[in-house]
VOGU-3710 file (C-alpha; in Angstrom, 3 decimals, decimal comma):
1> mirvgivgsa> -21,311/12,901/1,621  -17,476/13,116/0,808  -17,056/14,522/-2,537  -14,323/12,876/-4,473  -12,091/13,357/-7,309  -10,115/10,732/-8,772  -7,300/11,388/-11,628  -5,738/8,281/-13,404  -9,217/6,263/-12,870  -8,600/4,043/-15,838
11> gytggellrv> -5,707/2,270/-14,411  -5,274/-0,644/-11,981  -5,157/1,591/-9,022  -7,923/3,689/-10,127  -10,080/0,964/-11,109  -9,918/-0,564/-7,610  -10,802/2,670/-6,188  -13,606/2,943/-7,972  -14,801/-0,222/-7,161  -14,874/0,381/-3,598
21> liyhphveiv> -15,942/4,004/-3,514  -19,282/3,550/-5,611  -20,667/1,412/-2,830  -19,095/3,475/0,298  -21,895/4,937/2,025  -20,341/8,390/2,524  -19,082/9,056/-0,848  -20,261/11,116/-4,042  -17,823/10,649/-6,816  -17,791/13,881/-8,530
31> fansasnagn> -15,450/13,121/-11,513  -13,191/9,829/-12,619  -10,708/11,598/-14,517  -9,060/9,951/-17,584  -8,136/11,776/-20,472  -7,747/9,024/-22,959  -11,235/7,726/-21,762  -13,140/10,968/-21,564  -16,637/10,331/-22,640  -16,619/6,358/-22,368
41> kvyevhndlf> -18,654/4,653/-19,418  -16,219/3,511/-16,664  -17,834/0,093/-17,532  -16,176/0,335/-20,902  -12,686/-0,091/-19,295  -13,547/-1,518/-15,938  -15,972/-4,130/-17,283  -16,563/-5,782/-13,701  -18,378/-2,787/-13,251  -21,299/-3,113/-15,854
51> gdtelefssd> -24,542/-3,243/-14,145  -22,955/-1,120/-11,017  -22,505/2,388/-12,547  -23,452/4,582/-15,040  -20,163/7,066/-14,145  -18,691/8,740/-17,025  -14,652/8,967/-17,454  -14,260/12,785/-17,861  -10,937/15,013/-18,759  -12,395/17,374/-15,901
61> fhsdidvlfl> -10,302/18,527/-13,035  -11,332/21,027/-10,390  -11,463/21,912/-6,675  -14,895/21,629/-5,745  -14,380/18,369/-4,176  -13,386/17,547/-0,684  -10,539/14,987/-1,177  -8,518/14,234/-4,549  -7,031/10,766/-4,818  -4,043/10,593/-7,461
71> cvghgdarkf> -3,669/7,201/-9,234  -1,105/8,048/-11,657  2,341/6,735/-12,346  5,607/7,390/-10,299  7,179/10,624/-10,889  3,491/12,367/-12,449  1,597/13,252/-9,230  4,262/15,818/-8,320  4,168/17,112/-11,963  0,242/16,889/-11,767
81> laenpvdpsv> 0,046/18,880/-8,683  2,721/21,775/-10,145  0,638/22,295/-13,311  -2,787/21,630/-11,707  -3,194/23,694/-8,293  -5,573/22,470/-6,143  -7,440/24,571/-3,494  -5,581/24,413/-0,209  -9,262/23,063/1,453  -8,831/19,726/-0,404
91> kiidlsqdyr> -7,452/16,674/1,110  -5,012/14,903/-1,584  -3,973/11,064/-1,285  -1,648/10,245/-3,439  -0,707/6,674/-4,574  2,695/7,353/-6,153  5,824/7,311/-4,456  6,401/10,816/-5,053  5,857/11,936/-1,389  6,897/9,225/0,565
101> lkantayqdg> 9,975/9,609/1,763  10,816/12,214/4,015  12,812/14,247/2,035  9,891/14,777/-0,227  7,111/15,440/1,627  6,465/19,377/1,360  3,788/20,381/-0,755  2,428/24,159/-0,824  2,427/25,203/2,780  2,171/21,563/4,451
111> yfvyglpeln> 3,380/18,115/4,040  2,312/14,915/3,353  2,181/12,295/5,764  3,249/8,533/5,415  -0,153/6,613/5,074  0,322/3,639/7,014  -2,224/3,395/9,550  -0,846/0,831/11,678  2,187/3,192/12,098  0,912/6,856/11,783
121> reaikaaqyi> -3,124/6,512/12,475  -3,194/9,617/14,992  -1,090/11,990/12,389  -3,351/10,287/9,620  -6,492/11,622/11,236  -5,269/15,226/11,275  -3,423/15,383/7,905  -4,200/17,324/5,029  -2,137/15,141/2,487  -1,348/11,720/2,447
131> anpgcfatni> 1,630/9,459/0,744  -0,042/6,325/0,372  2,452/3,520/0,864  3,909/1,229/-1,738  2,586/-2,471/-2,147  5,768/-4,286/-1,034  6,280/-1,445/1,398  2,798/-1,842/3,265  3,396/-5,963/3,361  7,083/-5,973/4,654
141> qlallplaak> 6,277/-3,098/7,404  3,194/-4,765/8,690  5,247/-7,915/9,221  8,194/-5,757/11,112  6,769/-3,041/13,026  5,860/-5,001/16,458  9,605/-5,942/16,393  10,840/-2,384/15,508  8,538/-0,940/18,103  9,729/-3,257/20,812
151> kalpeqihin> 13,825/-2,160/19,609  14,145/-5,708/18,701  14,884/-5,548/15,225  18,598/-7,365/14,402  21,282/-6,202/12,535  20,063/-8,032/9,608  16,547/-8,849/7,972  16,172/-11,423/5,342  12,964/-11,157/3,006  11,702/-13,081/0,116
161> attgstgagq> 8,429/-11,599/-1,255  6,268/-12,566/-4,210  4,026/-10,196/-6,208  1,227/-10,343/-8,768  1,302/-9,145/-12,193  -0,661/-6,289/-11,058  1,915/-4,805/-9,166  3,723/-3,923/-12,266  0,851/-1,614/-13,383  -1,604/-1,812/-16,494
171> kpsatshfsw> 1,137/-0,804/-19,342  1,736/-4,485/-21,161  5,625/-5,315/-20,719  7,823/-8,640/-21,471  7,431/-9,624/-17,921  3,663/-9,452/-17,478  3,033/-10,937/-20,927  0,825/-13,693/-20,186  2,842/-16,635/-22,218  5,875/-15,416/-20,255
181> rsgnlsayks> 4,427/-14,671/-16,707  2,091/-18,100/-16,911  3,603/-21,032/-15,132  6,794/-19,058/-14,717  8,690/-17,563/-11,660  11,356/-15,013/-11,498  13,423/-12,383/-9,299  13,999/-9,070/-10,180  15,666/-5,908/-8,255  17,303/-8,011/-5,745
191> fehqhlqeis> 18,817/-6,528/-2,618  17,966/-2,892/-4,152  14,340/-2,418/-4,546  13,145/1,186/-4,145  10,270/0,352/-1,613  13,511/-0,527/0,766  13,640/3,201/1,415  10,157/4,056/2,493  10,334/0,318/4,962  13,935/1,787/6,357
201> eslnqlqpdf> 12,537/5,156/7,300  9,340/3,725/8,772  11,307/1,059/10,947  13,841/3,480/11,957  10,657/5,899/13,119  10,025/3,276/16,009  13,528/2,150/16,257  15,724/5,142/15,739  19,143/3,090/15,522  17,824/1,107/12,813
211> lpqsdesllq> 19,555/3,423/9,922  23,151/3,225/9,777  24,514/6,677/9,888  26,693/7,560/6,925  26,888/9,877/3,924  25,610/7,097/1,733  22,113/7,497/-0,160  19,016/6,212/1,820  18,571/3,201/-0,466  22,478/2,168/0,188
221> ramrrinmvp> 21,976/2,534/4,084  18,368/0,509/3,937  20,538/-2,220/1,703  22,869/-2,524/4,498  20,079/-3,816/6,846  17,532/-5,413/4,494  18,291/-7,860/2,373  15,318/-8,653/-0,208  14,916/-10,736/-2,922  11,677/-9,625/-4,499
231> qrgafprgif> 10,011/-11,976/-7,276  7,289/-12,097/-9,931  4,730/-14,632/-9,263  2,279/-16,561/-12,051  -0,865/-15,009/-10,618  -2,650/-11,487/-11,069  -2,716/-9,927/-7,733  -1,319/-10,640/-4,105  1,736/-10,435/-2,228  3,185/-13,219/-0,289
241> saiyvtsalt> 6,419/-12,684/1,986  8,546/-14,825/3,997  10,661/-13,034/6,458  13,561/-14,162/9,278  15,423/-12,472/11,473  17,598/-13,496/14,625  15,520/-13,106/17,768  15,518/-13,953/21,241  11,945/-13,832/21,364  10,166/-17,304/21,945
251> edeaytlyrd> 7,228/-18,134/19,692  4,952/-17,292/22,478  6,049/-14,015/23,454  6,545/-13,020/19,678  2,540/-13,842/19,153  1,754/-11,726/22,400  3,789/-9,098/21,061  2,333/-8,939/17,351  -1,250/-9,439/19,067  -0,868/-6,750/21,558
261> yyashpftwv> 0,802/-4,207/18,581  -2,121/-4,815/16,053  -5,062/-5,350/18,575  -6,640/-1,836/17,866  -6,053/-2,555/13,951  -9,125/-4,092/12,202  -7,458/-5,208/9,291  -4,153/-6,792/10,345  -4,478/-10,202/11,928  -2,148/-12,730/13,312
271> setnidmkqv> -2,740/-16,315/12,765  -1,485/-19,131/14,824  -2,162/-21,729/11,588  -0,100/-21,378/8,370  -1,514/-18,819/6,174  -2,001/-18,484/2,275  -2,325/-15,542/-0,267  -6,013/-16,503/-1,263  -6,941/-15,441/2,343  -6,532/-11,862/1,716
281> vntnksimhl> -7,008/-11,608/-2,076  -9,694/-8,921/-2,821  -9,714/-8,014/0,939  -8,192/-5,037/2,818  -6,654/-7,478/5,246  -3,083/-8,423/6,068  -2,771/-11,843/7,599  0,442/-13,046/9,472  2,114/-16,300/10,722  4,695/-16,696/13,372
291> ekhgdqllil> 7,214/-19,610/13,466  10,376/-19,854/15,882  13,071/-22,098/14,224  16,371/-22,322/16,775  17,261/-18,673/16,977  15,304/-18,050/13,875  11,590/-16,056/13,940  9,901/-16,442/10,626  7,103/-13,987/9,948  4,920/-14,725/7,056
301> natdnllkga> 2,441/-12,206/5,615  -0,213/-12,095/2,812  -1,564/-8,914/1,500  -3,490/-7,738/-1,637  -1,233/-5,534/-3,437  -4,118/-3,367/-5,378  -6,196/-3,211/-1,821  -4,206/-3,029/1,276  -1,336/-2,472/-1,084  -2,923/0,513/-2,620
311> sgqavqnmnl> -6,523/1,661/-3,385  -8,043/-0,152/-0,161  -5,428/1,246/2,246  -6,390/4,877/0,474  -9,942/4,479/1,227  -8,983/3,337/4,952  -6,750/6,765/5,169  -9,722/8,881/3,631  -11,875/7,524/6,591  -9,364/8,280/9,115
321> mfgldertgl> -9,172/11,715/7,759  -12,861/12,363/7,731  -13,517/11,144/11,172  -15,300/7,852/9,788  -14,557/4,176/11,155  -11,702/3,064/8,999  -13,549/0,019/7,781  -16,342/1,927/6,258  -17,045/0,469/2,698  -13,970/-1,850/3,350
331> nlksvgf> -15,689/-5,356/4,510  -14,548/-7,300/1,552  -14,640/-10,955/1,212  -11,862/-13,065/-0,130  -11,922/-14,970/-3,074  -11,087/-18,207/-0,995  -10,852/-20,515/-3,600
//
């Protein structure tokens, strides 16, 4: 059994991780750390787990585990690891953004590998530390990786992507308040979302001339190539993106390219019929649909921000790190309707 510790287990990503791992056939949850909930039953916070587990939150933290999941806020993972030394034998999967960018990967005597299996599967298998990708970043990269692998990304990429309210985290805010969010739609961080940085680094990994060379920041260079308008949707979970690029590929050639690229990746699918977000909610899937309109290639992609965009992908990475089938514990059914 893989002995698992979770820090930050009372939040949205921690809760999703618990939901998956309590039924994972190769996992023993050693501790679910939450200082503010220590002594409470997990189901008292994640009440959908009532009847599924008697596990209690604890304030415990130790290295008598095989893998540590960090489900803490951005900036808090690096701080936690600085204040709480982890035995070098323990694998770490960090769901924050702290170690994702190439300039920030160093830790102890090693480094964090960017944990997108469809890009870095072999490196993940050999890794000790994983930086789990962001939710928008996962969705958008999966929509563009095949083009980057063919060195076919054009000068400009146009993205409209809508996310559910859970993407903003568990702490209530003005824009996650039900009376504001329900029946509403708004844009935020237009053209300058922080996930553009990790997206651009991954695309540049496959198409090395993608990022312009200059003294500008990584975000500024990414903004020169990627035009992204993120939106807040009036639903709790899921991401739906519509991406279009100028392309010389025919529609048939595009489908062949995408199917060939993802042929060995069990969670990423390409559909010739139009897609909708509910096909993937509560699953670790990414489902894409392609259309050609004149010289424009349209790529639609749907993912669940809490699973493929966070905790599900973290478990997928854990499976790879421990030599398991990456689908283990992740054969999940979408809500459908």
